[in-house]
Structure formats: C-alpha cells, structure tokens
C-alpha positions, 0 to 999 in steps of 0.5 A: 087557122091554116089553109086546108084543102078538103074533100067534098062530100060525095054522099051523105051530109057535110058537117056544118060549122053551126052544128059542129060548134053545138056538138063541141061545146057539149055533147048529149047522150041518151042518159042525159049526161054530157061530156064537156069538150073544151071549145076554146082556141087555147085548148090543146090536144092533151086537154081534149083527148080524154073527153073526145075518147069518152064521147066517141065511146058513148056513141054505140057503133056495135058491129055484129057483122050482119048490119043489125047494129046501129051503124056508124052514122052518128059517130061519123057525123060527130067526127065530121063536125069536129073536123069541120070546126077545125077548117077541113071539108070532110066527106061523110060517105055511106056504103049502105044506110047507116054504114058511114065513113069520114074522109078529109085531106089536109094540104101539106107545105110541100106539094111535091111529097107523097101523101100520108094516110092516117086511118082509124075505124069507128065500129066496135065489137058487141059487148054484154053489159052484165059482164062489165064493171061499168056500162060498156058504152058509158065512156066513164072516167074511173081510176085514171082510165077511160072505160068502154067498148072501143077504148083500145080498139080503137076510139082511143086512136080516133080521139088522138087523131082528132085532138092533134089535128084540131090543135095543129089547124087552130095553130096554123101548123100544117104537116110537110106532106098532104095527110089524108084522114080516114075514119071508117066503118066495118073494120070489125067485120073485115072492112067490106063496107068501110075501107074496102068499099072506099078503096073500090069506089072512091080511090081518088080520095087517096090520090098520092098516098104511099104510106099509112099508119093505123092500128095496132102498134106503138104501145109499150110492153114492159119486158125484162124491165124495159119498155119495148114499143112494137111497131106493126110491120106485118099482120096475118091473113084472114080466113073466116070459114064455114064448115058444113057436114051433111048426113041423113036426117032421121029419128033420134032413137034409131041407129044413125051412122051417117050423122052430120053432127058427129062428123062435124064435131069430130072435124072441128075437134081435130082442127081445134086441137091441131098443132101448127108448125112454127114459122118465124117470119122476119117481123116475128124474128126481129121482135123476139130477138129484141125481147130476148135481149131485154130478158138476157137470153141468147136468141136463136130460133130454138129459143122462141118458146123460152122467150115467149114464156117470159113475155107476160100479158103480151104472150097471147098476141105474140104467141099467135104469130109464131104459127098459123092458127084456127079457132072454132068460134060458132056451132049450128046444128039441129032443131029438136032433141029427138031429130037427127038433122041433115046438116051441121055447120061451124064457123072458124077463125083462121089466120095465116102468116105472111108467105104461108097461105098456101101451106095453111089451106093445104093443112086445113083441107087435110084436116077436113077429110072428105065429108066436110066442105068449107066456104069463105065467110071472109078471106083477106091477105097477109101483109109484111113490110120492112122497118126502114125509111123516113116514116119509120125514122119519124115514128122512132124519133117521136117515141124516143123524144117522149120516152128516152128509154124506149126500145123500138122494134117491128112486130107482126099482129096476130089479127087483121086491120084495114091495112089489108084494104089500103094495101090494094092501092099500093100503100105501105102500111104500119100500125102506130097508135102510140101509148105509154102503158103501165107495166101491169096493164094487160093491154092486149087482153082487152082487145074484144075483152071485157072492162076495156079501158085506156089510161088518160095519161097514155092518151096524153102521151099519144097525142104528144108523140103523134104531134111530133111525128107529124112534124117530121114524117 
C-alpha cells in the first residue's frame, strides 16, 4: 500500500477500516440480495468494476430536485469505506442532511506538478419501475450489461474510478501528480448542494488543481464504420426558467379574454416550436469535420445537416449542439374545471451555446412578449476549452493503446455537468468517461431514459484506459 495524503473529514463521519472491510466483502440490499465484491489483494480493477457498479446502482440516490429523495448519504459512506480500505482518508461532507459528497486526495510522486481532479456524481434522476424491463435499482447483470438507473449517468464512472484507484493503491502505484477524487451530490439538479457547495465552502480541498476529468466523453460512437471517441471540451449553458402569466380569475362559463392559461399556452407553443439559428462553435465544428471524414463527406458548414442525418443514435445529442435550445417540460395551472385561474406557469429547460448567451436571452424575451414574465430556476455558464496540452495527449494515448483504430475528437455536450462549478476555481475541465461500446447501442438515448444499462466489457475497457491515463497524465 502506498503512502497517501488524505483529507480529514470536516463534517460527517470518516469511514472506518472495520466498516469498510464488512462492506467490501459483501454488501446487503433491502431485498436481501448481496453483490459480491472481491476483497482479495489480488483482485484487479477489471475484477471489481462490474460488482462495484451494480452495488452503487442498488443504492437509491434519486434526486427529484426538491430534497424529497433519499439523498446521497448511504452511497457516500459506501464510497468512503471503499477508499478508506485502500488507504485514503476520505472526507464525507454534507451541504444539508443526507446531501453528501466525498473528497479524497492521492499524493503524487512529483509534488511540483499541478494536481488533477477526477469527479463523478452520486445522484440519479427519478425512474418509474413500471416502465423498465428490470427494476431500475436492481443493478441486475443481464445480457452482458449492468442495468439500472445510473448505469451510464454516472455510476459507471464512479465504479471505474473506485476500481482503478483501489488497485493502484494496493499495488503501491502512485500517479505522477496529486489526484483529488470527488464523488458529489446534486449534479442532477444543477449541483447547488454538491459541487457548487464544495467550491464555495471548501475550496481548499482543490488546492493546486488546474485540470479535471468527469462526464460525458471518451465513449465510442460508430460512424461510417469507424469508432470515434468524442472528448468533451465544451458544454452548453443552463437556463432553467419558470414562465408565469397572470390574468383575471372568473367563472368558466363566461367570456374571459384575459385568460392566463391561454396566454401561457400560446407563449409556450411559440417558444417550443421556435427554430433557432445554427451557430457552429469550435468544438462542434471539429466533431462534425471528423464525422464527415468518416462518412466520406466533404465538410463545410453548409454540410452540417447532411452529416447530422447520418450519425445514427448520437444525432440527438450532437444535433442539440448546433443551436441554442428550449424545451417546455412542466405546466401548472388551475384547480377546478369551471374556474378560470388567475395565474398559470410553465417550466422550460433552456440551453445556450458557448459565446451565445446574450443572443439566447434576447431571443427568448422576444418570444415571451409583454404578458408573460420569466424567472430563473437555475442559471449556469457555458464552457469551452481547446483540445491540446499534456492532459489531452494522455487521454488520446490511453484510448489508442486499447483501441488502435480509435479516432479521438473534441465535442460539445448538449447538457451540463459539475464542470460548471469546478470551472469557478479556474480548473480546465474535460469530459472523459472511457467506454468502448457496441455499434448498435443507443448510448446517448439512455441518459435519463428507460432501461439504462452499460456493457460489462465496456467497464473493463474503461478501467484499462483510466489506469493507463493515470500513468501518463
């Protein structure tokens, strides 16, 4: 076991060695089933990763966004125990009861180098069991895949990080630079009680960190017969908005020209059907150019639609990065069929491209008109960095060593990640969750979808890549 400098807990309980041994040898679930995780010193990351992923999925960390869920405490304690068994001193920190994150630091062999952050989130979005082929919190192994909510978003990466770190520490293999590990709460609601809280209240945990990897990138997409591995160098900004219309309350049988529901419905339809102009950012252009080459298409900006039409399942994710977007997601109005309500509201999920925030809000406000007001539910920045430097070279080399046919390319994520919060500390962030996936797997469609699952072989590939990456980053 190598020497390691840990982070002392500043709140919550540090995981003890005895507790960690009990949990690693066999972890119980509410239904009495047990996921066996090899506890032997000879166990490798590839041996452990599937069981770790299944085990984490079976801990319900549903985050509805209003603190009504179970929270991340149980998962955080499980992660802390696994890290403690490997010799680290993890801190379990709570932003509010049950909303827990874990942070630990591994000391590198070269103290003069800047530190690296590797982060993942522990929470997941809700899941309706009736919609799934298997129970979403079963962590079931079926058809060569681990199934369940979080299998791709993102307990797969949490498990890969844990598996790789545990093996390296057992073998005494420290990275060259300090590595800070963060398993955080609340990412699925914008990170206010997770990464953002850590950055605002415990920035010292990230002293010396200049670069980071997290979700979503490094997974393969087969385009034109070639495996392309997009590395996330950009992500859209977030504008979760609530629209409110006010009118005159009254009897449903009478003429009601000042009807809040009508005004809101017309506004929501106008925004939902709006066609946004194409804006090709550097990361999007780089990805489309590589995809075009794989498809045998001469790429020009005018050919973007032609390329997009031939990308396959990843089209939905990539297509959303060509423009700003707004999707209506929630409607609320009224309380009785014969009563015209005084107010009506709608929630919208808006995403704006790096460099286009001002244009986005100007266009939204023009679509609103004067009768509907908007307010933020959550607002956060868009990010974009260049694909260059030693970290990018390490990611590329690690992928190529495991898949010589890989084509590595930067891309923009249509969603958002905890990189938004960590960027506030001046950290340069990338999405790198390496997985080699079957060509016909609709991986992007499983984010927040039903029947979420990850192939076991993809997890094993991922730990091999991450291990190589840590040797050279």
